[in-house]
N, C-alpha and C positions, 0 to 999 in steps of 0.2 A: 394434789394443790392445783387449782384452778389457776391461771395464769391472767393477771388483772388486764381488762380491755384496755386499758393506757399503754400499758408495757408491751401489747401486740400492735397498737398502732404505731409506737414506736419501731418495732421492727420492721414493719410492712414499710414504714419511710427509709430506713437505712438498708434493709435488705428486702424489697419489693417483690410479693409472691410472683411465681411465673407458672405460666400454662404447663400441666403437665405432658400437653401434645406437641404445642408449637415454639415453645421454650419464651414467649412473648411475655412482656410484663401484663399483669393482669389487673383490670383497673378494678375499683371498689365495687363489690357487686359480681364481680365475674369469676370468683373463685368456686362459689358452689355450682357455677354451670359447668365450668371447667371438668370439675370431680365427678360430677354426674354424668359428662359426654364421655369421660374415661370409661368410668363403671360400664356405662352400655353397651361400649363397643363388644363385639363379640369377635373374639380371637379365633382363629382356627390351625387346629390341630389335630394330632392323631386320636381316634382312627379316621380313615380316609380312604378313600378311591385310588389304589397302588398307582395308576396311570394318570388320572386328570386331579386327584386331590380333593373330590367333591367329600364334604364332611358325613360322616356315619354317626346315627346316636350311638351306636356301640360296637363293638369290636365283631369283626366278619371275618376273620381268619386270616391268615399271611397271602399278598400279593390279591387279595379281594379286588373286583372291580365295581363299578356302580353299571345301574341299567343301562345308561347310554355308552359306556366304553365298552360294553358289551357287545352293542349292536354296529358301534361305528367306533372303531379303533383308530385313535388320534394318530397324526402323523410324527407328533412328539414323543419322546419316551417316558417322560413324569413333567406333571405341571403341578406347582405348590402355590397357595396364595396367604395372605397373613390376616386378611381381615374380612369379615363377612359385608357385601356391601346391603344395606337397608335405609330404612328411613334415618336411623343416628348417624351412619357412617356417611352417606350421602353428601352431605354437608363437606365433609372434609375433602371429599375428592372433587366437588364443583369448584368450592374456593381455589385449590389448587389447578385443575386443569382450565379451569374458565377465568377464576377472578383473579390468577398470577400470584396467589401466595404460595411462597416456597419455604416458609418458615416452620414447617412440619416436616421439612426432608429427613432431617436424622432421625427423629422417631419414625417414619413411614420407611427408611431404610435398615433401622435394628429390628422391625417386626419382620421385613421381608428377609434379613437373614435369619432371624429367628424360626420362620417358616420354612426356608429353603436350606435349611442347614445341611439335608441330605444332598440332595442336587448340585448346592454348590462346591461341594468337596470332590475336588480335582479337577473343576473346570478350569478350561484355558480363558475363555472371554465371555463378557457378559455382551450382551448386544440387544439394544433396545429397538422395540418395533418402531419402523421408520413412519414419519406422516409424509403424504406427498407434499413438493415444495411449495404448490399453490394453498394447502393447510397450513404449512408452516408459517407461510409469510403473513397471514391471518390470525394465526395464534401467538405468533412471534417466539415460540418456542416448543421444545418436545417434551412432554410431561415422562413421556418413558425414557428418553436420554437423562433426564435430569435424577429420577429415579436409580438409573444406571449408575452415573456417577457418584452419588451419595454412597449406594452401596459398595463401588469399589474403594469410597475413601475408608470405608470401615473393616474391609476384607482385602488381603492380596491378591485380587483378582481384576485384569486389565478391563476396561470397558471399549470398545469398538463401535465409532456410530459412519466409519466410510464403508463397512463391506455390505450389509442389505439394505437396499431402495425399494420406495415404493413407486411403481411407475405408472401405476394408474389411479387416477382421483376417483375411488370409488365413493358413491352415496352413503350418507352415515348407516349404520347398522340399525339403529333403533328404529323398533316398530317391526323388526324383520323376525321370519319364524327362522327356527335352527337350520334348515335347508337353504333357505332363501340366504343367511350370512355366507351361509359357504360358497354358495353362487355367487355373489356380490365380491367375494374376495377372492375369487378366482384367478391366479396367473396376475394379482396386483404385484407380487413382489418379485426382486431379484437380486442376486448376487452382481455387485458392481462388476464390469469388466476388468480383467486381471486381479481380481480378488480372490479367486476360488481355492488359490495356492496357500491364503491365509486360514482357510477353514477346513481343507481337506486334512482328514483324519483326527479332527479334533474335536473335544466337549465344550461347544458351547450351550449358555444360558439365557434363552431369550426374556427379555425385563420388559413388563407392559404394566396399566394400572389397572385395569379391570378384566377380570374373566366372566365373561358372559356365557356363549355358549361353546367358546374355545375355536371358535370358526378361524378369525385372525392369526391365532398360534399356531394353527394345524397349516394353514397357507404358508406363514413364513419357515415351518418345518420342513415341509414339503420343498420348499425352494432351496432351503440350508443343504438339506440331505442329497439333493440330485446334486449340487456342487461339490458333494465327496463330505461333510462332514462324518464324524464317525456316530454323534450322539447330540442330540437337542432336547434340551429340558427347557422347562418354560416357569416363570417365577412373576407374579401380579401381587400386587398392593391388596389389591380386593377382589372380591369373587361374587356373583351374583349365585345365591341360594336358594332355588326353588322345586317343587317338585316335578321329578324328571319325565320327559312322556320322550315315546320313542316314534319321531315320523314314520310314516307307511310311504 
């Protein structure tokens, strides 16, 4: 039985529709666009590279690695991402990262928990990738820290923002090659003095917004392992997925 339009209009006034992604009340005409966005998001799950989480089109066997991880073993143990970064999802992350929209945090965290369920199991801490203090002043918040807090609110793992620091205000990674990104962030991170004991022999999960080449996560993981961490995994909200090339 078709519900009369008048009934739907009354229901929308009493119980206004909310965005499937952000939870905000949808204005007239927004509902179809929100549903289309939800259906267009590409969620990442198995099968994927056992090390970095690069999605495979078909199952390639247990502990299979992607081309890049065969050539350059990452410093982190495993990485997982929740959503493919593309033209559809790009607006979500830009609105959050640069536009200050935090109304999608609950949705973002839920998807990260789904994608990272294996690496989150048994973790001692969530540690967001830090911003340099100069960039933090400009942006006013660290998006990775907000994601870590939102995840911690959904699962029983604490997050720590005082352990890992970014000592070098490196240039933006945008437009740089795979090896250029690695060189750019080499030595950029440090474990805060007196905090090594907090992570010694611990399992930590790095949290960030977007995985592009893994250079930043690799630099963080190297620092954490030098400080004594037993295992360092990484979890990001989105991941750039493009044909892989191995630099010579």
